[in-house]
C-alpha positions in Angstrom: -28.0 -11.4 3.5 -24.6 -12.4 4.7 -21.8 -14.5 3.3 -22.3 -18.3 3.8 -20.1 -20.4 6.1 -18.7 -22.1 3.0 -17.7 -18.8 1.5 -16.0 -17.8 4.7 -14.1 -21.1 4.7 -12.9 -20.4 1.1 -11.9 -16.9 2.2 -9.7 -18.3 5.0 -8.0 -20.7 2.5 -7.5 -17.9 -0.1 -6.3 -15.3 2.4 -3.8 -17.7 4.0 -2.5 -18.6 0.5 -2.2 -14.9 -0.4 -0.3 -14.3 2.8 2.2 -17.1 2.0 3.2 -15.3 -1.2 3.6 -11.9 0.6 0.3 -10.3 -0.6 -0.3 -6.9 1.0 -3.4 -5.0 1.9 -5.8 -7.9 2.0 -9.4 -6.8 2.3 -12.5 -9.1 2.3 -15.9 -7.6 1.4 -19.3 -9.3 2.0 -21.0 -8.6 -1.4 -23.8 -11.1 -0.8 -26.4 -8.3 -0.5 -25.9 -6.5 -3.9 -24.5 -9.5 -5.8 -26.6 -12.7 -6.1 -23.8 -14.7 -7.8 -21.1 -14.5 -5.2 -20.7 -13.8 -1.4 -17.2 -12.5 -0.9 -14.7 -10.4 -2.8 -11.1 -10.9 -1.5 -8.9 -8.1 -2.7 -5.1 -8.3 -2.4 -2.1 -6.6 -3.9 1.3 -7.7 -5.2 4.3 -5.5 -5.4 5.1 -6.4 -9.1 3.7 -8.5 -11.9 5.6 -11.6 -10.9 4.3 -11.3 -7.3 0.7 -10.8 -8.6 1.0 -14.0 -10.7 2.5 -16.0 -7.8 -0.2 -14.8 -5.4 -3.0 -15.7 -7.8 -1.4 -19.1 -8.6 -1.0 -20.0 -4.9 -4.6 -19.1 -4.2 -5.9 -21.1 -7.1 -3.7 -24.1 -6.2 -4.9 -24.1 -2.5 -8.5 -23.8 -3.4 -8.2 -26.6 -6.0 -6.5 -28.8 -3.3 -9.6 -28.2 -1.2 -11.9 -29.3 -4.0 -12.9 -25.9 -5.4 -12.3 -25.3 -9.1 -12.2 -21.9 -10.7 -15.2 -21.0 -12.8 -13.3 -18.3 -14.5 -9.9 -16.6 -14.4 -8.7 -13.6 -16.2 -5.6 -11.4 -16.4 -2.9 -13.9 -15.4 -0.8 -13.3 -18.5 -0.4 -9.6 -17.8 0.1 -9.8 -14.1 -1.6 -6.5 -13.4 -5.1 -7.6 -12.2 -5.9 -11.2 -11.9 -9.5 -12.2 -11.3 -10.3 -15.7 -10.0 -14.0 -16.6 -9.7 -14.7 -19.6 -7.5 -18.5 -19.0 -7.3 -18.9 -18.3 -3.6 -15.8 -16.1 -3.6 -14.2 -13.9 -6.2 -10.5 -13.0 -5.7 -9.0 -9.9 -7.2 -5.2 -9.7 -7.1 -3.9 -6.4 -8.2 -0.5 -4.7 -8.9 -0.4 -1.9 -6.3 -0.7 0.8 -9.0 -3.7 -0.8 -10.6 -5.5 -1.3 -7.3 -5.2 2.4 -6.5 -6.5 3.2 -10.0 -9.6 0.9 -10.0 -10.2 1.4 -6.2 -12.7 -1.5 -5.8 -13.0 -0.8 -2.1 -14.4 2.6 -3.0 -16.8 1.1 -5.5 -18.1 -1.4 -2.9 -17.9 0.9 0.1 -21.4 0.1 1.2 -20.6 -3.6 1.6 -19.4 -4.8 5.1 -15.8 -5.6 5.5 -15.1 -9.1 6.8 -12.4 -9.0 9.5 -9.3 -11.1 8.7 -7.8 -10.7 12.2 -9.1 -14.1 13.5 -7.3 -15.8 10.7 -4.1 -13.8 11.4 -4.2 -14.8 15.0 -4.8 -18.4 14.2 -2.0 -18.7 11.7 0.4 -16.4 13.4 0.5 -14.2 10.3 1.2 -10.5 10.8 -1.6 -8.1 9.9 -1.4 -6.8 6.3 
């Protein structure tokens, strides 16, 4: 299986929102094969707790503006690892230290990476 077009649309919105709040090291993984409940993980990092909260808030706001409500959110109060579940896409926004510790990319290394370069070229954003 591969991620649906709708999931890829949501990825584009979420990644653009994350970029706008200076998220770093954005990685998108197609997890549709091993996970029947979601298609894409977007993983991003913030430099500090305040930045993590701002990134997660902007992603949530932009997806809500586009008619997608979160099914679940966790970790916002701490600002270390915020999880936003939108059904087709699950967003993980980490503090840089926590991202290295949990290393989701390593855990899901068998899943294909979804290139974000097309979005960067379209929006003029610099690669993360």
